[in-house]
NUKOL-344454 format. One line per field, with one value per residue (C-alpha): residue in three letters; x negated, y, z negated. Coordinates in Angstrom, 3 decimals. Each point is the difference from the previous one (the first is absolute). Layout:
NUKOL-344454
lotor <- (ALA | ...) .
c1 <- (X | ...) .
c2 <- (Y | ...) .
c3 <- (Z | ...) .
END
This chain:
NUKOL-344454
lotor <- (MET | LEU | ASP | VAL | ASN | GLY | GLY | ALA | ALA | ILE | GLY | SER | TYR | ALA | GLY | ASN | ASN | ALA | ALA | GLY | THR | GLY | ASN | LEU | ILE | VAL | SER | GLY | VAL | VAL | GLY | ILE | GLY | SER | ALA | LEU | PRO | ALA | ALA | SER | LEU | ASP | LEU | SER | ARG | LYS | THR | ASP | ALA | ILE | ALA | LEU | PRO | VAL | GLY | THR | THR | THR | GLN | ARG | PRO | GLY | GLY | ILE | ASP | GLY | MET | LEU | ARG | TYR | ASN | SER | THR | LEU | ASN | ASP | PHE | GLU | GLY | PHE | ILE | ASN | GLY | MET | TRP | THR | ALA | ILE | ILE | THR | SER | ASN | GLY | GLY | LEU | GLY | THR | GLY | VAL | THR | LEU | GLY | THR | SER | ALA | ALA | VAL | THR | ASN | PRO | GLN | ARG | ILE | ASN | GLU | ILE | ASN | THR | GLY | LEU | PHE | SER | ASP | ALA | SER | GLY | THR | VAL | GLU | VAL | SER | SER | LEU | GLY | THR | GLU | LYS | LEU | MET | ILE | ASN | GLY | THR | GLY | VAL | GLY | VAL | GLY | THR | SER | VAL | ILE | ALA | ASN | VAL | LEU | ASP | VAL | ASN | GLY | ALA | THR | SER | ILE | GLY | TYR | MET | ASN | THR | ALA | ALA | PRO | SER | ASN | GLY | LEU | LEU | VAL | SER | GLY | ASN | VAL | GLY | ILE | GLY | THR | THR | SER | THR | ILE | GLN | PRO | LEU | GLU | VAL | GLY | GLY | ASN | ALA | GLN | VAL | ASP | GLY | THR | LEU | TYR | ILE | THR | GLY | ALA | THR | ASN | ILE | ASN | ILE | GLY | ASN | ASN | GLN | ILE | ASN | ILE | GLY | THR | SER | SER | SER | ALA | THR | GLU | LEU | ALA | PHE | ASN | TYR | SER | GLY | LYS | ALA | ASN | ILE | PRO | LEU | ASP | LEU | TYR | ASP | GLY | SER | GLY | VAL | SER | LYS | ILE | ASP | PHE | ASN | PRO | ASN | GLY | ASN | SER | TYR | PHE | LEU | GLY | GLY | ALA | VAL | GLY | VAL | GLY | THR | ALA | THR | PRO | GLU | SER | LEU | LEU | ASP | VAL | TYR | GLY | GLY | GLU | ALA | LYS | VAL | GLY | THR | GLN | VAL | ARG | ASP | TYR | PHE | ALA | LEU | VAL | ARG | PRO | SER | ALA | VAL | MET | SER | ALA | PRO) .
c1 <- (-123.845 | -1.909 | 0.956 | -2.272 | 0.526 | -1.942 | -1.053 | -1.017 | -2.160 | 0.061 | -2.439 | -3.394 | 1.838 | -1.033 | -2.169 | -1.245 | 3.681 | 1.984 | 3.362 | 1.850 | 2.392 | 2.568 | -1.287 | -0.528 | -2.725 | -0.537 | -2.840 | 1.845 | 3.183 | 3.189 | 2.920 | 3.155 | 1.849 | -2.870 | -3.011 | -1.184 | 0.604 | -0.529 | -0.303 | -1.323 | 3.123 | 2.153 | 3.581 | 1.215 | 0.942 | 2.606 | 4.002 | 1.058 | -1.675 | -2.745 | 1.359 | -2.109 | -0.188 | 2.832 | -0.182 | 1.716 | -2.215 | -1.697 | -1.290 | -1.606 | -4.060 | -2.728 | -0.607 | -1.942 | 0.747 | 2.030 | 1.616 | 3.755 | 2.887 | 3.706 | 1.300 | 2.954 | 0.518 | 0.287 | 0.788 | -2.389 | -2.761 | -2.820 | -4.271 | -2.994 | -0.792 | -2.974 | -0.177 | 3.858 | 2.825 | 2.358 | 3.475 | -0.438 | 3.780 | 2.491 | 3.297 | 1.806 | -1.898 | -2.118 | -3.362 | -1.943 | -1.699 | -3.550 | -0.272 | -3.395 | 1.296 | -2.519 | -2.110 | 0.287 | 1.982 | -2.555 | -0.506 | 3.659 | 1.271 | 2.478 | -0.610 | 1.551 | -2.106 | -3.054 | 0.729 | -1.589 | 0.509 | 3.816 | 1.875 | -0.238 | -2.659 | -0.237 | -2.571 | 1.042 | 1.593 | 3.989 | -0.231 | 1.009 | -0.787 | 1.296 | -2.645 | 0.035 | -2.742 | -1.994 | 2.247 | 2.035 | 3.941 | 1.350 | -0.830 | 1.652 | -1.339 | 1.318 | 1.661 | 1.787 | -0.192 | -2.213 | 0.608 | -2.960 | -1.402 | -2.401 | 1.132 | 3.001 | 1.753 | 3.527 | 2.318 | -0.284 | -2.375 | -0.358 | -2.434 | 1.510 | 3.259 | 2.592 | 3.261 | 2.530 | 3.046 | -1.228 | -2.175 | -2.478 | 0.239 | -2.951 | 0.735 | -1.482 | -3.853 | 0.779 | 3.515 | 2.762 | 3.187 | 2.713 | 3.006 | 2.704 | 0.335 | -2.394 | 1.154 | -1.980 | 0.733 | 3.106 | 0.507 | 3.202 | -0.320 | 3.037 | -2.136 | -3.188 | -1.544 | 1.197 | -1.720 | 1.500 | -1.213 | -1.688 | -2.082 | -2.014 | -1.168 | -2.695 | 1.063 | 2.537 | 2.995 | 2.091 | 3.699 | 1.461 | 3.455 | 3.827 | -1.719 | -3.304 | -2.036 | -3.449 | -2.249 | -3.209 | -1.436 | 1.546 | 3.475 | 3.166 | 2.085 | 3.209 | 1.561 | -0.385 | 1.769 | 2.017 | 0.877 | 3.244 | -1.617 | -3.306 | -1.930 | -2.894 | -2.898 | -2.253 | 1.352 | -2.279 | 3.056 | 0.831 | -3.006 | -0.467 | 3.325 | -1.071 | 3.332 | 2.508 | 3.020 | 2.579 | 3.622 | 1.257 | -0.380 | -3.779 | 0.989 | -1.975 | 2.298 | -2.576 | -3.403 | -2.126 | -2.390 | -2.748 | -0.851 | 3.076 | 3.688 | 1.564 | 3.392 | 3.156 | 2.282 | 3.105 | 1.304 | -0.110 | -2.740 | 0.723 | -2.352 | 1.020 | 3.384 | 0.298 | 3.186 | -0.669 | 2.808 | -2.130 | -2.883 | -1.789 | 1.097 | -2.221 | 1.865 | -0.746 | -3.316 | -1.219 | -1.112 | -2.288 | 0.648 | -2.545 | -0.662 | 3.554 | 0.796 | 3.639 | 1.905 | 2.169 | -0.336 | 1.242 | -1.282 | 2.329 | -0.803 | -1.009 | -0.640 | -1.281 | 2.007 | -0.915 | 2.563 | -0.057 | 2.630) .
c2 <- (46.262 | 3.080 | 1.606 | 3.225 | 1.542 | 3.468 | 1.744 | -2.000 | 1.822 | -1.692 | 0.395 | 2.312 | 1.304 | -3.351 | 0.581 | 3.172 | 2.238 | -0.684 | -0.149 | 0.541 | -2.317 | -0.865 | 1.684 | -1.737 | 2.056 | -1.636 | 1.461 | -1.272 | -0.188 | -0.716 | -2.548 | -0.542 | -2.652 | 0.221 | -2.240 | 2.936 | 3.486 | 2.662 | 2.896 | 0.328 | -1.068 | -1.786 | -1.081 | 0.207 | -3.654 | 0.466 | 1.191 | 1.219 | 3.160 | 1.879 | 1.093 | 3.351 | 0.916 | 1.880 | 2.948 | 3.253 | 3.141 | 0.228 | -3.514 | 1.002 | -1.222 | 2.390 | -1.131 | 0.657 | 0.215 | -2.684 | -1.463 | -0.601 | -0.879 | 0.510 | 2.763 | -1.008 | 3.469 | 1.565 | -3.240 | 0.970 | -2.042 | 1.814 | 0.463 | 1.372 | 2.258 | 2.736 | -0.384 | 0.123 | -2.164 | 0.877 | -1.296 | -2.025 | -0.962 | 1.594 | -1.417 | 1.518 | -1.720 | 3.391 | 0.155 | 1.439 | 3.112 | 1.160 | -1.055 | 1.281 | 2.389 | 0.096 | 3.387 | 0.961 | -0.400 | -2.544 | -2.217 | -0.762 | -1.842 | -1.769 | -0.530 | -1.742 | -3.336 | 0.068 | 4.035 | 1.895 | 3.439 | -0.943 | 0.246 | 2.470 | 2.178 | 2.878 | 2.497 | 2.512 | -0.101 | -0.282 | -0.911 | -3.365 | 0.335 | -2.534 | -0.917 | -1.571 | -1.074 | 2.519 | 3.087 | 1.129 | -0.014 | 0.968 | 1.656 | 0.475 | 2.053 | 2.324 | 2.538 | -2.313 | -2.026 | 0.585 | -1.712 | 0.363 | 2.700 | -0.148 | 3.530 | 0.029 | 3.178 | -0.983 | -3.156 | -1.086 | 1.234 | -1.785 | 0.637 | -0.804 | -0.896 | -1.505 | -1.883 | -0.478 | -2.778 | -0.354 | -3.371 | -0.423 | 3.190 | 2.561 | 3.701 | 3.234 | 0.603 | 1.195 | -0.200 | -1.416 | -1.860 | -0.767 | -2.307 | 1.023 | 3.522 | 2.906 | 1.816 | 3.019 | 1.469 | -2.307 | -3.538 | -0.302 | -0.029 | -0.320 | 1.309 | -1.295 | 3.080 | 1.804 | 3.195 | 0.726 | 3.395 | 3.053 | -0.956 | 1.538 | -1.142 | 1.338 | -0.683 | -1.465 | -1.751 | -2.463 | -1.571 | -1.951 | -1.376 | 1.317 | 3.643 | 0.755 | 2.242 | 1.522 | 2.016 | 1.526 | 2.395 | 2.848 | -1.673 | -1.496 | -2.343 | -1.663 | -2.173 | 0.578 | 1.549 | -2.670 | -1.255 | 0.471 | 3.515 | 1.713 | 2.514 | 1.415 | 2.321 | 0.673 | -2.665 | -1.087 | -0.114 | 3.441 | 2.247 | 2.956 | -0.813 | -0.139 | -1.291 | -1.833 | -2.012 | -2.504 | -0.814 | -3.505 | -0.590 | 0.860 | 3.489 | 2.942 | 2.341 | 2.620 | 1.264 | 2.124 | 1.093 | 3.241 | 0.092 | 0.031 | -0.374 | -1.599 | -0.819 | -1.428 | -2.381 | -1.835 | 2.495 | 3.430 | 1.093 | 1.892 | 1.937 | 0.016 | -1.894 | -3.673 | 0.971 | 1.779 | 2.023 | 0.567 | -1.170 | 2.104 | 1.129 | 1.894 | 0.616 | 1.647 | 2.138 | 2.214 | -1.187 | 1.697 | 0.017 | 2.003 | 3.234 | -0.148 | -1.022 | -0.761 | -1.348 | -1.751 | -1.056 | -2.952 | -0.666 | -1.135 | -1.588 | 0.594 | 3.509 | -0.032 | 3.566 | 0.882 | 1.534 | 1.521 | 1.651) .
c3 <- (-120.222 | -1.140 | -3.144 | -1.254 | -3.540 | 1.073 | 2.974 | 3.277 | 2.790 | 3.798 | 2.334 | -0.400 | -3.139 | -1.505 | -2.656 | 0.823 | -0.822 | -2.853 | 0.335 | -3.243 | -2.291 | 2.324 | 3.432 | 3.330 | 2.045 | 3.458 | 2.244 | 3.563 | 1.214 | -1.844 | 1.775 | -1.563 | 1.850 | 2.872 | 0.154 | 2.598 | -1.526 | 2.464 | -2.645 | -3.336 | -1.634 | 2.743 | -0.818 | 3.592 | -0.061 | -2.843 | 0.710 | -3.393 | -1.337 | -2.017 | -3.317 | -0.991 | -3.726 | -1.475 | -2.408 | -1.099 | 0.490 | -3.053 | 0.547 | 3.034 | -0.356 | 0.950 | 3.488 | 2.532 | 3.999 | 1.862 | -3.540 | 0.613 | -2.719 | 0.065 | -2.625 | -2.004 | -1.207 | 3.465 | 1.979 | 2.279 | 1.843 | -1.133 | 0.874 | -1.240 | 2.801 | -0.248 | -3.919 | -0.877 | -0.343 | 3.277 | 1.303 | 3.029 | 0.705 | -2.085 | -1.909 | 3.107 | 2.281 | 1.150 | 0.400 | -2.937 | -1.139 | 0.635 | 3.321 | 1.544 | 3.519 | 2.472 | 0.156 | 3.588 | 3.080 | 1.489 | -3.193 | -1.330 | -2.963 | 0.295 | 3.681 | 3.068 | 0.501 | 2.161 | 0.094 | -2.512 | 1.254 | 0.041 | -4.055 | -2.604 | -1.484 | -2.497 | 0.183 | -2.614 | -3.077 | -0.054 | 3.699 | 2.052 | 3.566 | 2.587 | 3.084 | 3.325 | 1.870 | -1.868 | 0.595 | -3.155 | 0.888 | -3.307 | -3.208 | -3.471 | -2.734 | -2.335 | 2.305 | 2.139 | 3.053 | 3.173 | 3.129 | 2.829 | -2.551 | -2.875 | -0.913 | -1.874 | -1.037 | -0.171 | -1.163 | 3.240 | 2.873 | 3.418 | 2.619 | 3.143 | 2.215 | -2.520 | 0.458 | -2.136 | 0.979 | 3.707 | 0.205 | 2.261 | 1.276 | 0.597 | -1.270 | 1.296 | -1.150 | -3.441 | 0.376 | -1.749 | 1.152 | -2.019 | 0.843 | -2.581 | -1.322 | -1.430 | -3.099 | -0.576 | -3.398 | -0.699 | -0.636 | 1.835 | 3.703 | 2.583 | 3.000 | 1.332 | -1.377 | -2.969 | -1.761 | -3.452 | -0.192 | 2.348 | 3.674 | 2.242 | 3.607 | 1.712 | 3.457 | 2.061 | -1.894 | 2.260 | -1.346 | 2.130 | -0.029 | 0.391 | -0.757 | 1.017 | -1.660 | 1.055 | -1.310 | 1.100 | 2.756 | -1.146 | 0.200 | -1.768 | 2.062 | -1.953 | 2.529 | 3.931 | 2.266 | 1.134 | -4.200 | -1.839 | -1.320 | 0.202 | -1.672 | 1.482 | -0.678 | 2.551 | 2.345 | 2.794 | 2.427 | -0.551 | 0.644 | -2.026 | -1.928 | -4.115 | -1.159 | 1.954 | -1.160 | 1.549 | -0.602 | -0.243 | 3.782 | 0.325 | 1.546 | -1.040 | -2.091 | -1.811 | 1.301 | -1.907 | 2.616 | -0.668 | 3.088 | 2.101 | -0.273 | -2.970 | -0.135 | -2.396 | 1.917 | -1.139 | -3.171 | -1.622 | -2.417 | -3.189 | -2.410 | -3.409 | 0.729 | 0.617 | 1.895 | 3.130 | 1.538 | 3.381 | 1.637 | -1.911 | -3.566 | -2.140 | -3.594 | -3.057 | 1.066 | 2.933 | 3.265 | 2.624 | 3.795 | 1.802 | -1.884 | -1.326 | -3.804 | -0.805 | -2.685 | 2.328 | 4.103 | 1.933 | 3.004 | 3.037 | 3.069 | 2.530 | 0.212 | -3.930 | -1.114 | -3.538 | -2.130 | -3.432 | -2.208) .
END
């Protein structure tokens, strides 16, 4: 019903603004498929789609902020944002580059709906942080990851209690809970704790199980008095006895006591020989009993008589 060969202006633009050949300018709102448009351009009554301009990277126009187009070179939807063309949705479905993060824990972007202080922000170059209700919870920078700390000195720094493998279990303050094995200096672990190298313990180390090893308080106990075997240094059950050895039934067989009697039970003692022929057999050297030095001596129980060639 109306054919226009040239430009057209509608509304207050008519008679005041030149539309240009082939162009249409409208001072009011435009409804396509709608008699009551609710926005400057209303297509809400239509059910098909909007066909955006399609062009290569080299065909990008010199845009203004807010323009949209489809880049056929990159297969991305892109927009002109802050003075430059930026991918909005990439071909693999991801978000485009150039997202402007929030500037502080109190002002994040992107952010949770109705919570401006919960989301992402960056307050320094090369840094991304996560905020929850205005409190920084996690930071990532060129050094590593910090949890509960904004000062990162290692690949991973955690300020607070940590639990690995234990769900919904509170770890001790600034402590660590691990449900699996821990390897220090080794990548292959069979036991709950394995150290591939030297270890130093300042305090007391308790190891429980079939064999108990207690180190600390100036004493070392391997096993208990009722276990199959035991080697005890300064054992608390034997006052003033620095070294105590037990047999397979838990009976004390050897005691070294600088403050009292020492004894050897259950066999002979060889010095310089692995096959003693008497309770005390000294072979290959001199021995001194009292003030006497002899190449050979024998102690005979019960009267302890000394003989020499």
